[in-house]
C-alpha positions in Angstrom: 150.2 165.4 218.1 151.9 166.9 215.2 155.3 167.5 216.5 157.7 164.6 215.8 159.1 162.3 218.1 162.8 162.2 218.1 165.3 159.6 218.9 168.1 159.8 221.5 170.7 160.3 218.7 168.5 162.9 216.9 168.4 165.0 220.5 172.1 164.1 221.0 172.9 165.7 217.2 170.4 168.6 218.1 172.5 169.2 221.3 176.1 168.4 219.9 176.6 165.8 222.7 177.0 162.2 223.1 174.0 159.8 223.5 175.0 158.9 226.9 174.8 162.6 228.0 171.4 162.9 226.8 170.5 159.9 228.8 172.2 161.7 231.8 170.2 164.8 231.3 166.8 163.0 231.1 167.6 161.0 234.3 168.9 164.1 236.3 166.9 165.4 239.2 166.6 169.0 238.6 165.1 170.0 235.6 165.5 166.8 233.6 165.2 166.6 229.6 161.6 165.6 229.2 161.1 162.3 227.4 158.6 159.6 226.7 159.1 155.9 227.5 157.0 153.9 225.1 157.4 150.4 226.4 161.2 150.6 226.7 161.9 152.8 223.7 162.5 156.5 224.7 161.4 159.2 222.3 161.6 163.2 222.9 158.8 165.8 221.6 160.5 168.3 219.5 158.6 171.1 221.1 159.3 170.1 224.5 163.1 169.7 223.7 163.0 173.0 222.2 161.3 174.5 225.3 163.9 172.9 227.7 167.0 174.2 225.7 165.1 177.7 226.1 164.7 177.4 229.9 168.4 176.4 230.3 170.8 179.2 231.8 174.4 179.3 232.2 175.5 178.7 235.7 177.4 181.9 237.1 181.2 181.4 238.0 181.8 180.6 241.4 184.8 182.3 243.1 186.5 178.7 243.0 186.1 178.2 239.3 187.2 182.0 238.5 190.3 181.0 240.6 191.0 177.9 238.8 190.7 179.8 235.5 192.8 182.5 236.7 195.8 180.0 237.8 195.5 178.2 234.5 195.9 181.0 232.2 192.1 181.2 231.1 193.3 184.1 228.9 194.9 181.8 226.3 192.7 180.4 223.5 192.8 176.8 224.9 192.8 177.1 228.3 189.2 176.7 228.9 189.1 173.4 227.1 191.1 172.2 229.8 189.2 173.2 232.9 186.3 171.3 234.5 183.8 173.5 235.7 
């Protein structure tokens, strides 16, 4: 094995998210973030994380989300920041 094992903190930095969100991603039922549990220590293989990132797709905007964006004035620079999708 030549790929380095990454910590949760390193993966969070790579994904630009919190460590708790990395935990959520690895525990989700559908398409979890691949990891290894090494006796209670969680590690991630860099190549698997990169492959997982490549396989992620943007979700299509549903009519409900489009309507919320329209009502919130989603044409303004900061509008999407306040919308939960």
